ROPAZA-488371 format. One record per residue (C-alpha): residue in one letter; x, y, z. Coordinates in steps of 0.2 Angstrom, whole numbers, plus 2048, in hexadecimal, padded with zeros to 3 digits. Example, Ala and Ser with C-alpha at 12.3 -4.5 7.8 and 13.67 -1.06 7.14 Angstrom:
A83E7EA827;S8447FB824;
END
This chain:
M040AF4EC4;P048AF2EB2;L05BAECEB2;T067AFBEAB;L078AFCEA5;Q07FAFFEB6;D078AF1EBE;F086AE5EB6;D094AF1EBA;Y0A2AECEC6;A0B5AF1EC9;L0C2AE7EC3;P0D5AE9EC7;A0DEAEAEB8;E0EAADEEBC;L0DEAD1EBD;I0DCAD2EAA;A0E4AC3EA4;Q0F0AC8E97;F0F7AB6E92;P0EFAA5E93;A0F3A9AEA4;P103A8FEA0;E0F9A80E9C;R0E5A7FE95;A0DDA77EA5;A0EAA80EB1;S0DDA8DEB3;R0D0A8EEC2;L0BFA8BEC3;L0B2A95ECD;R0A4A8BECF;L092A93ED3;S084A87ED8;D075A8AEE3;T081A88EF3;G08DA98EEB;P09DA9AEE5;S0ACA8DEE9;D0BFA8DEE2;Q0C4A7EED6;R0CEA7BEC9;F0CAA79EB8;A0D3A6AEB8;D0C6A62EC5;L0B7A65EB9;P0B4A53EB6;R0B0A52EC7;F0A2A5CEC6;L099A53EB5;H092A43EB4;P090A34EA8;G083A39E9B;D082A4CE9C;V087A55E8D;L094A64E89;V091A6FE7B;F0A0A76E72;N0A1A83E66;D0AEA7EE59;T0AEA8DE4F;R0C1A92E4B;V0C8AA5E4E;I0CFAACE3D;K0DDABAE3C;A0CFAC7E39;R0D9AD7E3D;L0E1AE0E2D;Y0EBAF0E2E;G0EEAFCE1D;V0E9B0DE16;K0DCB16E0A;A0E2B1ADFA;S0E3B2BE00;G0F0B25E0E;G0E5B27E1D;K0EAB17E28;I0DBB0BE2C;E0D9AFBE37;A0CBAEDE31;L0C3ADFE3C;V0BBAD3E30;E0AAAD0E39;R0A4AC3E2E;V0AAABBE1D;T09AABBE11;G0A3AB4E00;A0B1AB0DF9;H0B8AC1DF6;E0ABACBE02;A0ABAD0E15;L0A3ADCE20;V0AFAE4E2B;Q0B1AF1E39;M0BCAFEE36;R0C7B0DE3C;A0CAB19E34;S0CEB2BE36;H0C0B2FE29;P0B2B21E24;P0B6B1BE14;R0A8B1DE04;P0A3B0EDFB;G0AFB0FDED;T0BEB11DF7;R0CDB07DF5;L0D6B01E04;R0E8AF6E03;F0ECAECE12;N0FEAE5E18;D104AEDE07;A0FDADDE01;I0EBADCE00;E0DFAE7DF5;A0CDAEADFB;E0BDAF6DF5;V0B1AFDE00;L0A0AF7DF7;E093AFDE06;R090B01E18;R084AF9E21;G081B00E31;D092B00E3A;L099AF3E2E;Y0A2AF5E1D;L0A1AE8E0F;L0B0AE5E07;R0B6ADCDF5;F0C7AD6DF7;G0D2AD5DE8;G0DDAC6DE1;T0D8AB4DDF;A0DAAB0DF0;G0CCAAFDF9;V0C9AB9E0C;F0CDAAAE16;E0DEAA8E0E;L0E2ABAE0E;L0E0ABBE20;E0E8AAEE24;Q0F6AB3E1C;H0F5AC6E1F;G0EBAC7E2E;H0EFAC9E41;L0E5AC1E4E;P0D8ACBE56;L0DCACAE67;P0CEAD4E73;P0D3AE7E76;Y0D5AE4E89;I0E6AD8E85;A0F4AE3E83;H102ADBE77;A103AD9E66;D0FCAC7E5F;G10AABAE60;E10EAA8E5D;Q108AA2E6F;D0F7AAAE69;Q0F5AA3E59;A0F5A93E64;R0EDA97E73;Y0DEAA3E6E;Q0D7A94E64;T0CDA84E6D;V0D6A73E69;Y0C9A6FE61;A0C3A7EE56;R0BDA78E43;H0B4A85E38;R0BDA94E37;G0B2AA5E38;A0B4AACE4A;V0BBABDE4E;A0BCAB9E60;A0C2AA8E69;P0B3A9EE73;T0BDAA2E82;A0B5A94E8E;G0BCA87E83;L0CEA8DE84;H0D1A83E96;F0CCA72E8C;D0DBA67E87;E0DCA56E7E;A0DEA4FE8C;M0D1A57E97;L0C5A50E88;A0CBA40E89;Q0C8A3EE9B;L0B7A46E97;R0B2A38E8A;Q0BAA2DE96;L0ADA2FEA2;G09DA2FE98;V09AA41E96;Q095A45E85;L09CA51E79;A093A5AE6C;W098A67E60;L08FA78E5A;T098A86E50;L094A98E54;H09FAA6E4A;V0A3AB1E59;G0A1AC3E52;A0ABAD4E56;G09BAD9E5D;T09EACFE6D;F0ABADDE73;Q09FAEBE6D;P09AAF5E7B;V088AF7E81;R083B09E80;V073B0DE85;D06DB0CE97;N05CB04E92;L063AF1E8F;A052AEEE84;E05AAFBE79;H068AF1E76;K06AAEAE66;M075ADAE64;H080AD6E54;S07AAC8E4B;E085AB8E4A;C084AA8E41;Y084A95E47;D081A84E42;I07AA77E4B;P07CA63E47;P06FA58E48;A079A4CE52;T07BA5BE5F;V068A5CE61;Q068A48E61;T074A48E6F;I06BA56E78;G05BA4DE76;T064A3BE7E;A06AA45E8E;R05AA4EE92;A04FA3DE8F;G05CA36E9D;G05AA45EA8;R06CA49EA6;A073A5CEA5;V077A67E96;I087A71E99;A08AA7FE8C;V09DA82E8A;G09EA95E88;T090AA2E86;T090AA1E73;S08CA8EE74;L07EA93E81;R077AA1E74;A078A95E64;L06CA88E6F;E061A92E76;S060A9BE63;A05AA8CE5E;A04FA87E6A;H042A96E67;A03BA8DE58;G042A7BE5B;T03AA6AE58;E042A5BE5C;F049A5BE70;G044A6DE72;L052A72E63;R054A73E51;A063A6EE47;G069A79E39;A071A89E36;G069A98E3C;E06DAAAE41;T06DAB2E54;D06BAC3E5A;L063ABDE6B;F067AC8E79;I066ABFE8A;T063AC9E99;P05CAC5EAC;G04AABEEA8;Y04DAB3E9A;R049AA1E9D;F055A95E96;R04EA86E8D;V05DA7AE8A;V06CA7EE94;D06FA79EA5;R081A7EEAA;L08CA8AEA3;I09DA89EA1;T0A5A9BE9F;N0B1AA8EA0;F0B1AB8EAB;H0AAAC8EA0;L0ACADAE9F;P0A2AE6EAA;K092AECEA1;S093ADEE93;T086AD3E8B;L08FAC5E90;L08EACAEA3;M07BACCE9F;L07AABBE9A;V083AB4EA9;A078ABEEB4;A069AB8EAC;F070AA5EAE;A077AA6EBE;G06CAB5EC7;M06FAC5ECA;E076AC4EDC;A07FAB3ED9;M087ABBECB;R08BACCED4;A092AC0EE4;A09CAB4ED7;Y0A6AC3ED0;A0A7ACBEE0;H0AFABBEE6;A0BBAB7ED9;I0C1ACAED9;A0C4AC7EEB;Q0CDAB7EE7;R0D9ABEED8;Y0D1AB1ECB;R0D6AB9EB8;F0CBAC1EAE;F0C4AC1E9C;S0CAAB6E8E;Y0DBAB0E94;G0D3AB0EA5;D0CDAA1EB1;A0BBA98EAF;M0AAA95EB9;L09EA88EB9;I08EA8EEBC;D07DA85EC1;K06EA8DEB8;M063A97EC4;P054A8DECA;R044A94EC6;
END
């Protein structure tokens, strides 16, 4: 039977939605999901489940202060969330306003930034920002960190540090690759010392990661496109691991989607290095080509990320793991606990 949206629903007590990060990055819990079922661990124990020569693939995107508040020339209030910076002075944004702004509408954000609506593209708007400073600089000065909608507090100093991975390099994401938030410098050093290979790619997480699936027939859902870049060194590292019979572990669903997207038209080792765009929608039945294990957080009901996890772990295993996590009072979503999942055997 075809899967529907309701197959990915579950009841989550509101108090299990983590509003703040754990006191230390590696202090979170880790639910290990293997062919023997779920088991309770600590994230600090992760190195025990890895072997020399295994490869951890991290997404080194950097979250930008993508949320802006302002007014239209008419005085109406607006809220903008930058989806993607497309040029030095232009960006595609999501917009919340009482009336959708038309092309030519003048906007003013934070009483400091002037912008003009150039055109509408689906549910996004292309804006041109005035002044000499570029979009990234304007956002850094005047923007707000785009915390997920289920986090109730406004962004503060703690979020500036903790809603960002310690290895974030390339600015452009509007949501954090949250599986990476559990890693600190000490953990990365320990993994290197054990002989685990660390590899990097960049996928700029878009605001579409929080967009609900609005159709019951999953085949009708269209993913927002996101850009990624996989360096040749990462392809080489993965190839060496494959040749040696070692595991490729994606740190987060974003790393997994980038790797699997690059594998569709891959060359050496089943991967193609370089930049690309992905709107890959992974649901149960997908055949994974690159990734053997996945580190990820717990995801929202009916979300595309939960569907990806179900595809990777298997529907029944996913359901059992989530039921176990709720019963054991794990912390959910971006600031919550983590999972280490072995790929479902075929």
